[in-house]
N, CA, C and O atoms as a MOPAC input file, in Angstrom:
PM7 MOZYME 1SCF
protein

 N     -0.18100 1    25.48300 1   -17.55200 1
 C     -0.48000 1    24.35000 1   -18.40600 1
 C     -0.23600 1    23.06600 1   -17.60800 1
 O      0.82500 1    22.91100 1   -17.00300 1
 N     -1.18900 1    22.16000 1   -17.60100 1
 C     -1.06900 1    20.90500 1   -16.87600 1
 C     -0.10400 1    19.96900 1   -17.58700 1
 O      0.18000 1    20.13300 1   -18.77300 1
 N      0.40400 1    18.96800 1   -16.83200 1
 C      1.36200 1    18.01500 1   -17.38300 1
 C      0.81300 1    17.32600 1   -18.62400 1
 O      1.51200 1    17.21200 1   -19.63100 1
 N     -0.42300 1    16.86800 1   -18.56100 1
 C     -1.03500 1    16.18000 1   -19.70000 1
 C     -1.11200 1    17.12700 1   -20.89100 1
 O     -0.85600 1    16.72500 1   -22.02600 1
 N     -1.46600 1    18.38500 1   -20.63300 1
 C     -1.58900 1    19.36000 1   -21.71000 1
 C     -0.25000 1    19.64600 1   -22.37200 1
 O     -0.17400 1    19.68500 1   -23.60000 1
 N      0.80800 1    19.84800 1   -21.59000 1
 C      2.07800 1    20.16600 1   -22.23000 1
 C      2.68500 1    18.94700 1   -22.91800 1
 O      3.42000 1    19.10600 1   -23.89200 1
 N      2.40500 1    17.75100 1   -22.44800 1
 C      2.87500 1    16.55600 1   -23.16000 1
 C      2.17100 1    16.44200 1   -24.50300 1
 O      2.81100 1    16.18300 1   -25.52200 1
 N      0.86100 1    16.63400 1   -24.50800 1
 C      0.10700 1    16.58800 1   -25.76100 1
 C      0.60900 1    17.65800 1   -26.72500 1
 O      0.76300 1    17.39600 1   -27.91800 1
 N      0.86500 1    18.86800 1   -26.21300 1
 C      1.37700 1    19.94700 1   -27.05000 1
 C      2.76400 1    19.59700 1   -27.59300 1
 O      3.04800 1    19.82200 1   -28.76900 1
 N      3.61800 1    19.05200 1   -26.73900 1
 C      4.96700 1    18.67100 1   -27.17100 1
 C      4.91400 1    17.60500 1   -28.26100 1
 O      5.68300 1    17.65800 1   -29.22100 1
 N      4.00900 1    16.64000 1   -28.11600 1
 C      3.88700 1    15.58800 1   -29.12600 1
 C      3.34200 1    16.12700 1   -30.45400 1
 O      3.58000 1    15.53600 1   -31.50700 1
 N      2.61800 1    17.24000 1   -30.40500 1
 C      2.10900 1    17.85200 1   -31.62500 1
 C      3.19300 1    18.62000 1   -32.37900 1
 O      3.20900 1    18.62700 1   -33.61000 1
 N      4.09400 1    19.26200 1   -31.64500 1
 C      5.04600 1    20.16000 1   -32.30700 1
 C      6.47100 1    19.60500 1   -32.43900 1
 O      7.26400 1    20.12700 1   -33.22300 1
 N      6.79600 1    18.57100 1   -31.69300 1
 C      8.15700 1    18.01200 1   -31.74700 1
 C      8.14600 1    16.64200 1   -32.42400 1
 O      7.16600 1    15.90500 1   -32.31600 1
 N      9.23000 1    16.30100 1   -33.11900 1
 C      9.30400 1    14.95600 1   -33.72000 1
 C      9.34700 1    13.88400 1   -32.63700 1
 O      9.89000 1    14.10800 1   -31.55500 1
 N      8.77700 1    12.72500 1   -32.93100 1
 C      8.70400 1    11.63900 1   -31.95900 1
 C     10.01100 1    10.84800 1   -31.93700 1
 O     10.04900 1     9.65300 1   -32.23200 1
 N     11.05300 1    11.54300 1   -31.58700 1
 C     12.40400 1    10.99200 1   -31.54700 1
 C     13.05000 1    11.45200 1   -30.24600 1
 O     12.89500 1    12.60700 1   -29.84900 1
 N     13.76300 1    10.56800 1   -29.59400 1
 C     14.48600 1    10.95100 1   -28.38300 1
 C     15.59200 1    11.92300 1   -28.78500 1
 O     16.42300 1    11.60900 1   -29.63800 1
 N     15.59800 1    13.09500 1   -28.17300 1
 C     16.58500 1    14.12400 1   -28.49900 1
 C     17.99800 1    13.72400 1   -28.08500 1
 O     18.96700 1    14.35100 1   -28.51300 1
 N     18.12700 1    12.69200 1   -27.26100 1
 C     19.45000 1    12.26500 1   -26.81700 1
 C     19.97000 1    11.07100 1   -27.62400 1
 O     21.03200 1    11.15500 1   -28.23900 1
 N     19.23900 1     9.97900 1   -27.62300 1
 C     19.74300 1     8.75900 1   -28.28200 1
 C     19.27300 1     8.60900 1   -29.72500 1
 O     19.81800 1     7.79700 1   -30.47200 1
 N     18.25800 1     9.39000 1   -30.12700 1
 C     17.81100 1     9.37700 1   -31.51300 1
 C     16.85100 1     8.26500 1   -31.89100 1
 O     16.52500 1     8.11300 1   -33.06900 1
 N     16.38700 1     7.48000 1   -30.91900 1
 C     15.42800 1     6.41200 1   -31.23600 1
 C     14.08600 1     7.00400 1   -31.63300 1
 O     13.65000 1     8.01200 1   -31.07700 1
 N     13.43300 1     6.36700 1   -32.60500 1
 C     12.08700 1     6.75300 1   -33.04300 1
 C     11.04900 1     6.06500 1   -32.17500 1
 O     11.25700 1     4.94100 1   -31.71700 1
 N      9.92300 1     6.74800 1   -31.95000 1
 C      8.84400 1     6.19300 1   -31.14200 1
 C      7.51600 1     6.37000 1   -31.86600 1
 O      7.14400 1     7.47600 1   -32.25800 1
 N      6.81300 1     5.26000 1   -32.03400 1
 C      5.47500 1     5.28100 1   -32.63300 1
 C      4.62500 1     4.22600 1   -31.94100 1
 O      5.14600 1     3.38700 1   -31.20600 1
 N      3.33300 1     4.26800 1   -32.17100 1
 C      2.42300 1     3.25700 1   -31.62200 1
 C      2.50000 1     3.15900 1   -30.11600 1
 O      2.52900 1     4.17200 1   -29.41700 1
 N      2.53200 1     1.92200 1   -29.61200 1
 C      2.56600 1     1.69100 1   -28.16600 1
 C      3.84700 1     2.22000 1   -27.52900 1
 O      3.85500 1     2.57000 1   -26.35000 1
 N      4.91500 1     2.27800 1   -28.29500 1
 C      6.19700 1     2.75500 1   -27.76900 1
 C      6.18000 1     4.25600 1   -27.46700 1
 O      7.04200 1     4.75200 1   -26.74100 1
 N      5.20400 1     4.97800 1   -28.01900 1
 C      5.12800 1     6.41900 1   -27.80900 1
 C      5.02200 1     6.77800 1   -26.33200 1
 O      5.44400 1     7.86000 1   -25.92500 1
 N      4.46200 1     5.88200 1   -25.52900 1
 C      4.33400 1     6.15800 1   -24.09600 1
 C      5.69500 1     6.22300 1   -23.40000 1
 O      5.79800 1     6.76200 1   -22.29800 1
 N      6.74100 1     5.68000 1   -24.03300 1
 C      8.08300 1     5.72000 1   -23.45900 1
 C      8.79800 1     7.04500 1   -23.71000 1
 O      9.90700 1     7.26100 1   -23.22100 1
 N      8.15900 1     7.92900 1   -24.47500 1
 C      8.74400 1     9.23300 1   -24.77300 1
 C      8.20600 1    10.25200 1   -23.77100 1
 O      6.99300 1    10.41200 1   -23.63300 1
 N      9.10000 1    10.93200 1   -23.08100 1
 C      8.71100 1    11.87700 1   -22.03700 1
 C      9.12800 1    13.29700 1   -22.40900 1
 O     10.01100 1    13.50300 1   -23.24200 1
 N      8.48600 1    14.25600 1   -21.78500 1
 C      8.84300 1    15.65700 1   -21.99500 1
 C      9.86200 1    16.05300 1   -20.92800 1
 O      9.61200 1    15.91700 1   -19.73100 1
 N     10.99500 1    16.53600 1   -21.38000 1
 C     12.03500 1    17.02000 1   -20.46800 1
 C     12.10200 1    18.53900 1   -20.57300 1
 O     12.13300 1    19.09400 1   -21.67100 1
 N     12.12400 1    19.20000 1   -19.42600 1
 C     12.26400 1    20.65300 1   -19.39400 1
 C     13.75000 1    20.99000 1   -19.40600 1
 O     14.48200 1    20.62700 1   -18.48500 1
 N     14.18300 1    21.67000 1   -20.42700 1
 C     15.61200 1    21.96900 1   -20.59700 1
 C     16.18800 1    22.74300 1   -19.41900 1
 O     17.33400 1    22.52100 1   -19.02800 1
 N     15.38900 1    23.65900 1   -18.84800 1
 C     15.88300 1    24.43900 1   -17.71900 1
 C     15.55500 1    23.79100 1   -16.36700 1
 O     15.78400 1    24.38800 1   -15.31500 1
 N     15.02000 1    22.57100 1   -16.40500 1
 C     14.65500 1    21.78600 1   -15.22200 1
 C     13.54500 1    22.43400 1   -14.39000 1
 O     13.35900 1    22.08300 1   -13.22500 1
 N     12.81300 1    23.37100 1   -14.98000 1
 C     11.69800 1    24.01600 1   -14.29400 1
 C     10.40000 1    23.51400 1   -14.91200 1
 O     10.01200 1    23.95900 1   -15.99200 1
 N      9.73600 1    22.59900 1   -14.24000 1
 C      8.53300 1    21.97800 1   -14.79800 1
 C      7.37300 1    22.95500 1   -14.93900 1
 O      6.37700 1    22.64700 1   -15.59400 1
 N      7.49500 1    24.12600 1   -14.33000 1
 C      6.44200 1    25.13600 1   -14.45300 1
 C      6.64100 1    26.03800 1   -15.67500 1
 O      5.73300 1    26.77600 1   -16.05700 1
 N      7.81000 1    25.97900 1   -16.27700 1
 C      8.11500 1    26.80300 1   -17.44200 1
 C      7.68900 1    26.05600 1   -18.70700 1
 O      8.44700 1    25.25700 1   -19.25700 1
 N      6.47700 1    26.32800 1   -19.15300 1
 C      5.89000 1    25.60400 1   -20.27900 1
 C      5.41300 1    26.56000 1   -21.37900 1
 O      4.20700 1    26.72000 1   -21.56800 1
 N      6.33500 1    27.19300 1   -22.10400 1
 C      5.90600 1    28.07600 1   -23.18300 1
 C      5.20100 1    27.27100 1   -24.27200 1
 O      5.64100 1    26.17000 1   -24.60000 1
 N      4.12000 1    27.79700 1   -24.83500 1
 C      3.34500 1    27.03900 1   -25.82700 1
 C      4.12100 1    26.69700 1   -27.09400 1
 O      3.72900 1    25.79500 1   -27.83400 1
 N      5.22700 1    27.41400 1   -27.35400 1
 C      6.02100 1    27.09400 1   -28.54500 1
 C      6.97700 1    25.92200 1   -28.31000 1
 O      7.65700 1    25.47600 1   -29.23400 1
 N      7.02700 1    25.42600 1   -27.07500 1
 C      7.85100 1    24.26200 1   -26.75900 1
 C      9.33400 1    24.55000 1   -26.63900 1
 O     10.14000 1    23.61900 1   -26.63300 1
 N      9.71400 1    25.80300 1   -26.54400 1
 C     11.13700 1    26.15400 1   -26.52600 1
 C     11.88400 1    25.65600 1   -25.28600 1
 O     13.11500 1    25.63200 1   -25.28700 1
 N     11.17800 1    25.26100 1   -24.24000 1
 C     11.82200 1    24.73100 1   -23.04300 1
 C     11.70300 1    23.20700 1   -22.95400 1
 O     12.08500 1    22.61000 1   -21.94700 1
 N     11.18500 1    22.59400 1   -23.98400 1
 C     10.96600 1    21.15000 1   -23.94900 1
 C     11.86600 1    20.42800 1   -24.94300 1
 O     12.29400 1    20.97600 1   -25.95900 1
 N     12.12600 1    19.18600 1   -24.60200 1
 C     12.67000 1    18.23200 1   -25.56000 1
 C     12.08600 1    16.88000 1   -25.19500 1
 O     11.82500 1    16.60100 1   -24.02500 1
 N     11.88700 1    16.05700 1   -26.18400 1
 C     11.36700 1    14.71700 1   -25.92900 1
 C     12.54000 1    13.77800 1   -25.70600 1
 O     13.46500 1    13.71000 1   -26.51500 1
 N     12.48600 1    13.05500 1   -24.59400 1
 C     13.51400 1    12.07300 1   -24.25800 1
 C     12.83800 1    10.74900 1   -23.93800 1
 O     11.75600 1    10.72000 1   -23.35300 1
 N     13.48200 1     9.65500 1   -24.32400 1
 C     12.95100 1     8.35300 1   -23.92300 1
 C     13.11300 1     8.22600 1   -22.41000 1
 O     13.88500 1     8.96600 1   -21.80000 1
 N     12.39700 1     7.30100 1   -21.81900 1
 C     12.41900 1     7.18500 1   -20.35700 1
 C     13.83400 1     6.92100 1   -19.82500 1
 O     14.17100 1     7.35600 1   -18.72400 1
 N     14.65700 1     6.21700 1   -20.59500 1
 C     16.01100 1     5.88500 1   -20.15000 1
 C     16.90200 1     7.12300 1   -20.16200 1
 O     17.62200 1     7.38600 1   -19.19800 1
 N     16.85000 1     7.87700 1   -21.25000 1
 C     17.65600 1     9.10300 1   -21.34300 1
 C     17.15900 1    10.15700 1   -20.35600 1
 O     17.95400 1    10.92000 1   -19.80800 1
 N     15.85200 1    10.20000 1   -20.13100 1
 C     15.29700 1    11.16200 1   -19.18200 1
 C     15.79400 1    10.85000 1   -17.77000 1
 O     16.21200 1    11.75200 1   -17.04500 1
 N     15.75000 1     9.58800 1   -17.38400 1
 C     16.27600 1     9.19800 1   -16.06400 1
 C     17.76000 1     9.53000 1   -15.95800 1
 O     18.21600 1    10.02400 1   -14.92700 1
 N     18.51100 1     9.26000 1   -17.01900 1
 C     19.94000 1     9.55100 1   -17.02100 1
 C     20.19500 1    11.05000 1   -16.87500 1
 O     21.08500 1    11.45800 1   -16.13000 1
 N     19.42800 1    11.86200 1   -17.57400 1
 C     19.58000 1    13.32000 1   -17.49000 1
 C     19.37100 1    13.81000 1   -16.07000 1
 O     20.14600 1    14.62900 1   -15.57600 1
 N     18.34600 1    13.32400 1   -15.41600 1
 C     18.08700 1    13.76500 1   -14.04500 1
 C     19.08600 1    13.18100 1   -13.06000 1
 O     19.40900 1    13.82500 1   -12.06200 1
 N     19.57500 1    11.99100 1   -13.31300 1
 C     20.61300 1    11.41500 1   -12.44900 1
 C     21.88900 1    12.23900 1   -12.52500 1
 O     22.54800 1    12.46800 1   -11.51100 1
 N     22.23800 1    12.68500 1   -13.73100 1
 C     23.45000 1    13.49900 1   -13.88800 1
 C     23.31400 1    14.82500 1   -13.15300 1
 O     24.27600 1    15.29700 1   -12.54600 1
 N     22.14400 1    15.42400 1   -13.19800 1
 C     21.98000 1    16.70200 1   -12.49300 1
 C     22.02600 1    16.50000 1   -10.98200 1
 O     22.53600 1    17.35700 1   -10.26000 1
 N     21.49900 1    15.37700 1   -10.49800 1
 C     21.59300 1    15.08500 1    -9.06200 1
 C     23.03700 1    14.83400 1    -8.65800 1
 O     23.48100 1    15.29400 1    -7.60600 1
 N     23.77600 1    14.09900 1    -9.50000 1
 C     25.19100 1    13.85100 1    -9.21700 1
 C     25.97300 1    15.15700 1    -9.17500 1
 O     26.85400 1    15.33200 1    -8.33300 1
 N     25.65400 1    16.06700 1   -10.07500 1
 C     26.37200 1    17.34400 1   -10.13600 1
 C     26.18700 1    18.15400 1    -8.85500 1
 O     27.07900 1    18.90800 1    -8.46500 1
 N     25.05000 1    18.00500 1    -8.20600 1
 C     24.82600 1    18.72600 1    -6.95500 1
 C     25.78600 1    18.27600 1    -5.86200 1
 O     26.11200 1    19.05400 1    -4.96500 1
 N     26.24000 1    17.03000 1    -5.92800 1
 C     27.11800 1    16.48600 1    -4.89600 1
 C     28.59500 1    16.73400 1    -5.18600 1
 O     29.43200 1    16.61400 1    -4.29100 1
 N     28.91800 1    17.07800 1    -6.42400 1
 C     30.31500 1    17.30100 1    -6.78400 1
 C     30.77000 1    18.67500 1    -6.31400 1
 O     29.98700 1    19.62500 1    -6.32500 1
 N     32.02400 1    18.78500 1    -5.90200 1
 C     32.52300 1    20.10300 1    -5.50300 1
 C     32.59800 1    21.02600 1    -6.72200 1
 O     32.84200 1    20.57000 1    -7.83900 1
 N     32.39100 1    22.30300 1    -6.50400 1
 C     32.43300 1    23.25200 1    -7.61100 1
 C     33.85200 1    23.60500 1    -8.00800 1
 O     34.07800 1    24.10100 1    -9.11200 1
 N     34.81000 1    23.36100 1    -7.13200 1
 C     36.19800 1    23.66600 1    -7.41500 1
 C     37.02000 1    22.41800 1    -7.15900 1
 O     36.72600 1    21.66200 1    -6.23400 1
 N     38.02100 1    22.19800 1    -7.94800 1
 C     38.89100 1    21.04500 1    -7.75500 1
 C     39.68500 1    21.25600 1    -6.46700 1
 O     40.58000 1    22.10000 1    -6.41100 1
 N     39.35500 1    20.49100 1    -5.44700 1
 C     39.96600 1    20.69000 1    -4.13300 1
 C     41.46600 1    20.40200 1    -4.14400 1
 O     42.20600 1    21.02900 1    -3.38700 1
 N     41.94200 1    19.46700 1    -4.98500 1
 C     43.37100 1    19.18000 1    -5.05600 1
 C     44.14700 1    20.36800 1    -5.61200 1
 O     45.20300 1    20.71800 1    -5.08500 1
 N     43.63600 1    20.99100 1    -6.66800 1
 C     44.34900 1    22.11500 1    -7.26100 1
 C     44.31000 1    23.32400 1    -6.33900 1
 O     45.24200 1    24.12800 1    -6.33300 1
 N     43.24800 1    23.45800 1    -5.56600 1
 C     43.15100 1    24.58100 1    -4.63400 1
 C     44.20000 1    24.45500 1    -3.53100 1
 O     44.73300 1    25.45900 1    -3.05800 1
 N     44.49700 1    23.21300 1    -3.12200 1
 C     45.47700 1    22.98700 1    -2.06500 1
 C     46.90000 1    22.99500 1    -2.60800 1
 O     47.85800 1    23.10000 1    -1.84100 1
 N     47.04300 1    22.88400 1    -3.91700 1
 C     48.37600 1    22.78500 1    -4.48700 1
 C     48.95500 1    21.41000 1    -4.21200 1
 O     50.03100 1    21.29900 1    -3.62500 1
 N     48.26900 1    20.38000 1    -4.61900 1
 C     48.67100 1    19.00600 1    -4.34700 1
 C     50.08800 1    18.74300 1    -4.85900 1
 O     50.48800 1    19.22500 1    -5.91900 1
 N     50.82600 1    17.97000 1    -4.08000 1
 C     52.18700 1    17.63200 1    -4.47100 1
 C     52.26900 1    16.16600 1    -4.84300 1
 O     51.62000 1    15.31000 1    -4.24300 1
 N     53.08200 1    15.90500 1    -5.84400 1
 C     53.29800 1    14.53800 1    -6.29600 1
 C     54.55500 1    14.02400 1    -5.61800 1
 O     55.60200 1    14.67000 1    -5.65300 1
 N     54.44300 1    12.86500 1    -5.00700 1
 C     55.59900 1    12.31700 1    -4.29300 1
 C     56.22700 1    11.13700 1    -5.01300 1
 O     57.30600 1    10.68100 1    -4.63600 1
 N     55.56200 1    10.64200 1    -6.04200 1
 C     56.06700 1     9.47000 1    -6.75300 1
 C     56.36000 1     9.83800 1    -8.20600 1
 O     55.55100 1    10.49200 1    -8.86500 1
 N     57.49200 1     9.42400 1    -8.68400 1
 C     57.86400 1     9.65800 1   -10.07600 1
 C     58.08600 1     8.29400 1   -10.72900 1
 O     59.15900 1     7.70800 1   -10.58300 1
 N     57.07900 1     7.78000 1   -11.45300 1
 C     57.16200 1     6.42200 1   -11.96700 1
 C     58.25800 1     6.21500 1   -13.00500 1
 O     58.68000 1     5.08000 1   -13.22800 1
 N     58.72500 1     7.27400 1   -13.64100 1
 C     59.73200 1     7.12700 1   -14.69800 1
 C     61.10700 1     7.62400 1   -14.26100 1
 O     61.97700 1     7.84100 1   -15.10500 1
 N     61.31200 1     7.80500 1   -12.99000 1
 C     62.56800 1     8.36400 1   -12.49100 1
 C     63.77200 1     7.52000 1   -12.89300 1
 O     64.79900 1     8.07600 1   -13.28300 1
 N     63.67800 1     6.19900 1   -12.81000 1
 C     64.80900 1     5.31900 1   -13.12100 1
 C     64.68900 1     4.67500 1   -14.49100 1
 O     65.38200 1     3.69700 1   -14.77200 1
 N     63.83000 1     5.19800 1   -15.34600 1
 C     63.61200 1     4.58600 1   -16.65600 1
 C     64.88400 1     4.56000 1   -17.49200 1
 O     65.18900 1     3.54300 1   -18.11400 1
 N     65.62100 1     5.64700 1   -17.51700 1
 C     66.84000 1     5.71100 1   -18.32500 1
 C     67.82400 1     4.63500 1   -17.87900 1
 O     68.45000 1     3.97900 1   -18.71200 1
 N     67.95700 1     4.45700 1   -16.58900 1
 C     68.86200 1     3.43900 1   -16.05700 1
 C     68.38300 1     2.03800 1   -16.43800 1
 O     69.19800 1     1.17000 1   -16.75000 1
 N     67.06700 1     1.81300 1   -16.41400 1
 C     66.51700 1     0.50100 1   -16.74700 1
 C     66.66200 1     0.17300 1   -18.23100 1
 O     66.74100 1    -0.99700 1   -18.60500 1
 N     66.69700 1     1.19500 1   -19.07000 1
 C     66.77500 1     0.97200 1   -20.51300 1
 C     68.20400 1     0.88200 1   -21.04500 1
 O     68.40300 1     0.60700 1   -22.22800 1
 N     69.16100 1     1.09900 1   -20.22300 1
 C     70.56800 1     1.00400 1   -20.65500 1
 C     70.93300 1    -0.43000 1   -21.00100 1
 O     70.44600 1    -1.38500 1   -20.39500 1
 N     71.79900 1    -0.55100 1   -21.98800 1
 C     72.33700 1    -1.87400 1   -22.34300 1
 C     73.35600 1    -2.27700 1   -21.28300 1
 O     73.93400 1    -1.41400 1   -20.62200 1
 N     73.58300 1    -3.57500 1   -21.11300 1
 C     74.54900 1    -4.03000 1   -20.10000 1
 C     75.94400 1    -3.40600 1   -20.29500 1
 O     76.67900 1    -3.23200 1   -19.32300 1
 N     76.30600 1    -3.07200 1   -21.52900 1
 C     77.63100 1    -2.48800 1   -21.77500 1
 C     77.69000 1    -1.03200 1   -21.36500 1
 O     78.77600 1    -0.47800 1   -21.19100 1
 N     76.52600 1    -0.40100 1   -21.20700 1
 C     76.47900 1     1.00700 1   -20.82300 1
 C     76.53400 1     1.19900 1   -19.31100 1
 O     76.57500 1     2.33300 1   -18.83400 1
 N     76.53600 1     0.11300 1   -18.55900 1
 C     76.48500 1     0.22800 1   -17.11000 1
 C     77.77500 1     0.88500 1   -16.60300 1
 O     78.88600 1     0.54600 1   -17.01200 1
 N     77.56900 1     1.82800 1   -15.70500 1
 C     78.71700 1     2.52100 1   -15.12900 1
 C     79.48200 1     1.56100 1   -14.22900 1
 O     78.89700 1     0.66800 1   -13.61500 1
 N     80.73100 1     1.74600 1   -14.16100 1
 C     81.36400 1     0.80000 1   -13.33800 1
 C     82.69800 1     1.01300 1   -12.94400 1
 O     83.26700 1     0.19300 1   -12.22300 1

């Protein structure tokens, strides 16, 4: 199915609302609504639309930016894998700082 064909099909079977932000699109604004492939495979175009959702151009760009960012992130938390150690204890002297002047050891 060609891009134009699956967009036309998606507009026939799906509500003209961005699936992410919920904005409605009609008239000239309809061109701002894009077809997003849920599995990110643009060749997977079942006629029932089960792999599509309509997203506005802003949410669609954001969705793809997040997936690109995820490719650059490590799959495992490198600090926890190394067993990171904490060397600073910000509340170590809190009890001493909160003592009244009469409680001072002396």
